[in-house]
N, C-alpha and C positions, 0 to 999 in steps of 0.2 A: 420464562426461561431464566435459569440461574445466571447472575451477572458474569461470572468468570467463564461459564460455558458460552455465553453470548459473545464475549470478547474473543475467545478462541475461534468460535464459528465464523464470526465476521472477519477475523484475521485470515482464516482459511479462504473465505470468499474473496478477500482482497487479492490473494494469490491466484485462486482458481479462475476468476473471470478473465483476467488478461491471458492466462495460460491457454484457456479454451479458445479465446479469440485468436491467439497466435497460431493455432493449429490450422486455421483456414488459409493461412498464407504459406504453407509448406506442402510439398508433394508427399506422397506416401513414403518416398525414399529419403525424405528429410531435406530436400532442396527448397530454398526460399524462392517463391515465384514472383516477388515484387522487389523493387529496389530496397536495399537495406536501410537507407535513410527514411524512406516512406514507412517502412515497417516499424522502425523505432519511433517515429512520430505517432503512428497509429497506436502503438503500445502505450506511449505516454498519455495520450488522450483517454484510451480505454481504462488504464489504471487510475488516472486522476479522477475521471467521472465516477467510476464504480467506487473508488475510495471515498470520494466526497459524499456520495449518496449514503454509503454505509456509516460515515461519520455523523451525518445529520440524523439518520435513523437511530444510531446508538445514543446520541446526546439528547434525544427526545425524552428518554427515561431518566436522565441525570438531572438532579435538582440542586446539587451543591458540590463543592470541591471540583469544579470544572478543570482547573489547571492540573490538579493531581490526576484526575481521570484522563486528561490528555496525555500526560507523561506515561501513565500505565498503558494506555491504549497504544501509543506510539512505540514503546519499547516492546510490548508483546507482539504487535502486528509485524514490526520489523524482524523480530526473532523468528516468528512463524514463517515469514516469506523467505528469509535466508535459509532456514532449515529445510523447507520444502524444495527450494531450488537446489540445494546441495544434494538432497535425496534424488531428485528427478534429473536435473540438468547435468550435474557432475557425476553422480553414481550411475544412473541408468543410461543417459545419453553420452557419457564419457567426455564432457567438456572439461578441459584442463582448468584447475581451480584458479590459477592466476588469470586466465582469460575470463572466467566467470566474474571474478571480483572487479576487473577493470572494465568489462563490457556491460555487465548487468547489475551485479551486487551493489556497486556504489550508488546506483540510482535509487535504491531502497531507503537511503537516508532521507528522502523526501517524506516518507511515511511518518516518522516521529515529528518532523517539522510541521506537517499539516495537522497532525493530531494535537500537538502542543499549541499551535496557533489557534485552532478552534477553541481549545480549552481556555486559552488566554482571552480570546475575544468574548467568550461567554462569561468569564469572570468579570469582565469590565462592563457588561451590559448594565445600564442604569447608573453607572458611576459618572461623576462629573468629568467632562473632557478636560484633561490637563495639557493637551497639546495646544501650542499657540496657533492662532489662525492668521 
């Protein structure tokens, strides 16, 4: 699979997996059936686990420029997730944009953080540890 197509497809999956999981917690009328804080905790776990698995799978095929790849991945996945949410949650479901960014959108900043952190960690593999013990 083409590298850029893979990045985009994985970015879509990073969005799709938690979105599909969230549907199990709503009635057909759009009412949440569990406590909002439990729901948010479940979404954080589902998003983190699925994102981590996709990060590991993506980086298996990367053999250089890990930090750069982490930045690219983080920015693209962040953009894809925001764009898809704006199309679905704001446009289709009518969520006010201010509510979206304060309740959901801000959480997506974890995506570039995780991607860049993995890229940084992989860049440091095999290097002498410079941290004091």
